[in-house]
C-alpha positions in Angstrom: 6.5 -84.8 55.0 10.0 -84.8 53.6 9.0 -82.5 51.0 7.3 -80.1 53.9 11.0 -80.1 55.8 12.6 -79.1 52.4 10.0 -76.5 52.0 10.6 -75.4 55.7 14.2 -75.3 55.6 14.0 -73.0 52.1 11.3 -70.6 54.1 13.8 -70.4 57.1 16.5 -69.5 55.0 14.6 -66.8 53.1 13.3 -65.4 56.6 17.2 -65.5 58.0 17.7 -63.3 54.8 15.0 -60.9 55.5 16.1 -60.4 59.2 19.7 -60.0 58.3 18.9 -57.6 55.6 16.4 -55.5 57.7 18.8 -55.3 60.6 21.7 -54.5 58.3 19.5 -51.8 56.8 19.1 -50.5 60.4 22.6 -50.5 61.2 23.6 -48.7 58.1 20.8 -46.0 58.7 22.5 -45.5 62.2 25.9 -45.3 60.3 24.2 -42.7 57.8 22.9 -40.4 60.9 26.2 -40.5 62.4 28.0 -39.4 59.3 25.4 -36.6 59.1 26.3 -35.4 62.6 30.1 -35.7 61.3 29.4 -33.4 58.5 27.6 -30.9 61.0 30.4 -31.3 63.6 33.5 -31.6 61.4 32.2 -30.0 58.2 34.2 -26.8 58.4 37.0 -28.5 57.1 36.3 -29.2 53.3 38.3 -32.3 53.1 36.5 -33.8 55.9 33.1 -32.5 54.8 33.7 -34.6 51.8 34.6 -37.6 53.6 31.4 -37.5 55.8 28.9 -36.5 53.3 30.1 -39.2 50.9 29.9 -41.6 53.9 26.5 -40.2 54.7 25.3 -40.9 50.9 27.0 -44.4 50.6 25.2 -45.5 53.7 22.0 -44.0 52.3 22.4 -46.3 49.3 23.4 -49.2 51.3 20.1 -48.9 53.1 18.0 -49.1 50.1 19.9 -52.2 48.7 19.3 -53.8 52.1 15.7 -53.1 52.0 15.3 -54.3 48.3 17.1 -57.6 49.6 14.7 -58.0 52.4 11.6 -57.1 50.3 12.6 -59.7 47.7 12.9 -62.4 50.4 9.3 -61.3 51.6 7.9 -61.3 48.1 9.3 -65.2 47.8 8.1 -65.9 51.2 4.7 -64.5 50.1 4.6 -62.0 52.9 4.9 -58.8 51.1 1.9 -57.6 52.6 3.4 -57.6 55.9 6.6 -56.0 54.7 5.4 -52.5 54.0 8.4 -50.7 53.6 7.0 -47.5 52.0 6.6 -46.0 55.2 9.8 -46.3 55.7 11.1 -45.2 52.3 9.1 -42.2 52.6 10.5 -41.1 55.9 13.9 -42.1 54.5 13.6 -39.8 51.5 12.0 -36.9 53.5 15.2 -37.3 55.7 17.5 -37.1 52.7 15.9 -34.1 51.4 15.8 -32.2 54.5 19.1 -32.7 55.5 20.1 -31.6 52.1 18.0 -28.7 52.2 19.4 -27.9 55.6 22.8 -27.6 54.0 22.1 -25.5 51.2 23.6 -22.0 51.0 24.9 -22.3 54.6 28.6 -21.2 55.2 30.5 -24.1 56.9 32.9 -21.8 58.6 30.2 -19.6 60.2 30.8 -20.4 63.9 27.0 -21.2 64.5 26.8 -23.4 61.3 26.3 -26.7 63.3 23.5 -25.2 65.6 21.7 -23.9 62.9 21.8 -26.5 60.1 21.0 -28.9 63.4 18.2 -26.9 64.4 16.7 -27.5 61.0 16.4 -31.0 60.9 16.9 -32.0 64.6 15.0 -35.4 65.4 14.0 -36.2 62.0 16.0 -39.5 62.0 13.6 -40.9 64.8 10.7 -41.6 62.8 12.8 -43.9 60.2 14.7 -45.4 63.0 11.3 -46.3 64.7 9.9 -47.8 61.2 13.0 -50.0 60.9 12.4 -51.3 64.5 9.0 -52.2 63.3 10.0 -53.9 60.4 12.9 -55.9 62.3 9.9 -57.0 65.2 7.7 -58.1 62.4 10.8 -60.1 60.7 11.7 -61.6 64.1 7.9 -62.7 64.3 7.7 -64.0 61.2 10.9 -66.3 61.9 9.5 -67.5 65.0 6.2 -68.5 63.3 8.3 -70.3 60.4 10.3 -72.0 62.9 7.1 -73.1 64.8 5.6 -74.6 61.7 8.8 -76.5 60.9 9.1 -77.9 64.3 5.3 -79.0 64.2 6.2 -80.7 60.7 9.3 -82.3 62.4 7.5 -83.6 65.0 4.6 -84.9 62.6 7.5 -86.7 60.6 8.9 -87.9 64.0 5.3 -89.3 65.0 5.1 -91.0 61.5 8.5 -92.7 61.7 7.7 -94.2 65.1 4.3 -95.5 63.7 6.4 -97.2 60.7 8.7 -98.6 63.1 6.0 -99.8 65.4 4.2 -101.6 62.7 7.6 -102.9 61.2 8.3 -104.2 64.9 4.9 -105.8 64.9 5.2 -107.5 61.7 8.5 -109.0 62.5 7.5 -110.2 65.6 4.3 -111.7 64.0 6.7 -113.3 61.2 8.9 -114.5 64.0 6.0 -116.2 66.1 4.8 -117.8 62.7 8.2 -119.2 61.9 8.8 -120.3 65.4 5.4 -122.2 65.3 6.2 -123.6 61.9 9.7 -124.8 63.0 8.4 -126.2 66.1 5.4 -128.5 64.4 8.1 -129.5 61.9 10.1 -130.7 64.9 7.2 -132.2 66.8 6.0 -134.0 63.8 9.3 -135.6 63.0 9.6 -136.5 66.5 6.1 -138.4 66.4 7.2 -140.2 63.1 10.4 -141.5 64.7 8.5 -143.0 67.4 
């Protein structure tokens, strides 16, 4: 059972990695979307446009990196089938393409720039965000399952320990009774030989 406990601990570490990296991916996705909004709102200034567009691309890359780490943990846990990132990655790629296309050929100094670009891509960040929510919920469910399994193993181990202690206690009690009988017979035998 000690081996099972060690395996459970290793699995729990992988689950924590998966949960943390998936949550981190969602966090960075939200920042990426915010950077997009900053591009729209403040993009008239070329320096700010470059700053926020770089932030958008940086967080886009971070999201991909986090998901790759989460997939790796899921593969090591043998639950890769439960961790299908393809729908999110497809939605994420479409989002990036749509955002980039919406910006092409746009005059950022036009007063209606923000409204025109926003209209072209309004709401497309919801689907990827919902897919990330689903991945996070699945990671949390898996963590609960593995935690419950680990607790069951610990309870089994505790039960085995109690049985072992009970057997040892009975053995020592039996030895104690046997020794007391031998000692009392020896004493009684000596007393009788003295009389």
